[in-house]
C-alpha positions, 0 to 999 in steps of 0.5 A: 708465895703464888696462890695458884698451883699449876698441875696440868703440865701435860696440857701445856707448860710455861715458856722458859725465860731463855726461850723467850729471849731467843725468840724476841729478836725475830719479832722486831730486828730480824724479821726477814722472810727466810726464803729471801736472798738478802741479809734479813732473809739469811739471818732468819734462815740461819736461825731456822737451821740452828733450831733444826740442829738443836731439835735433831741433837735432842733426839739423836737425829740428823738436822735434815731429818727434821721438818718443822710443823705447826705442832704435834697435831700437824706432825701426826697428820703429816706422818699418817696421811703422808705415808698413806698418800705416798703408798697410794701414789706408788700404787702399793698393795699395802693399804692397811694402817695399824694403831692403838685404841688409846692414841691421841685424837691427832692420830685417831682422826687422820686414821678415820679420815683415811678409812673414809677414803677406802683404807683399812685401819686396825685398832689394837686393844690395850691391857688394863695398865694401858700397854700395847701387847707385842703379841697383839701387834704380831697377830695383826701384822700382814703383808698389806700393812703400810704403817704402824703408829703407836704413841711413845707415852700416853697423854692421859695415864702416862704409860710408856709403850715398848716402842723399840720392840713394836717397831721391830715387829713392824719392820719385820713385816716390811711396814713403817713405824711412826710414834707420837712422842709429844708427851715423851720428848724432853721428859725421857730419852727419845733417841730415834736410833735406839727406838728404831722408828721411821717417823716421830712427832714432837710439840714445843709447848709440852717442853717449855717452848711456845705454842704453835710449833712442832716437828716431825722426824722423818728417817733419811731416805724415807719418802712421804707425800706432803699434805700442805702444798705451796712454795716448797719450804721444809724440803717440800714437805711442809709449804708455807713461810716458816714461823721463825720466832716460834721455831727459834724458841722450840730449838732453844727449848729442846736444847734446855730440855736435853741439858736438864734431862737428868735433873728433870727426871730426878726432881719431877719423878721424886715429886710425883712419887711423893704425890702418889704416896700422899694420895694413897695415905690421905684419900681413901677409895682412890686408885693410881691408874696406868703402868709402873713404867710411866713418864716422870710428870704423870699421876692419874687417879680414880677417886671413887664416888665423885665426878672428875669434872666436879673435882676440876671445878672445885680444885680450880676454885681453890686455885689449883689447876688439874685435868681429867685428861686430854685438853684437846677433847674437853670441849667435845664433852666426851668421856675418855676413850683411853680409859674405856679402852683400858676396860674402866667402868663408867664410875671409874672413868667419871672419877678420874683426875690427872695431875701432871707436874713440871720443874716449877712445882714444889713439895709445899704445893703437893702438900697443899694440893693433897690437903685440898683434894682430900677435903674436896673429895670428902665434900663431893662424896657427901653429895654423891648417890654413892655416899654410903658406899664411900663414906 
């Protein structure tokens, strides 16, 4: 039995064996530059096109609508900056962007950058369960809005947003709609046609593919400006020699995810629900956060009277990997903007812990995790200034 338990699949996932097998030839045997005209180049170009078809099939898109990037962050930047720059080039009067207050930093930071360039950004509030209300978007819409960007599933609390409805509201006002689907792709059906989105960001390492590769879906006929200029690869939207091994691996990961979607949802959501029930039963003064409508692998809790970072350290000492939220924000040592936007108090934010599962996890691991967690929470509460309140 593996002594270590990994419950941080929202941060990253293990690369599937089939994905590694798909990647290996492009390191040693088929290493040509895909832009080259000789056989070596043609082989790697074919690998990219196969991967493009696999990614497109998973999200119900056309292969020509897929642009490969270095990951979800670049895909978000390309969507937001690319749409804004194209509008500016065309001297459009639409100079405002709408997003939500709980987006990943990969969306919020590009928006702040564009604000510094003189564009206007509106940050929508969310309800206590992390949902963006359609009424708030309707109230914020006007003729000066060029783009609305709302994530499909939140990376911290797992809440699934009503993207189809929100996209419809944006389109009624003549605005484009982008969704960061990094946490959703591979876990729930993400048909771009059903959702009605113009752009969608994806990341490979969230669905058992390699790190360092992702993609942006751009609806056919939609023009955005590139943010990386050079040789004109990826239909002139993302210049630079393509990362063939990673792209091939990403494509295979998408094929695997599409084929196992039903199994994943059934297996992982059952395990998540079992985890939620056990925590509720065995750890007093705990609370599940977020909406009932959440991605299958996410369970986000507040354990009152303890500090979430202390929890992570103690759990890690027991060989159990957990998280307080976005791995990308940990090094910045800042409290969760998501939980703040949801109206959480300092104590509620401080005691938060995210447990995110994958198909590699088992019921025995959940039993062990909750047992350790119960003991650690009790130990930390004994040392807490809130000892009497939560004893």
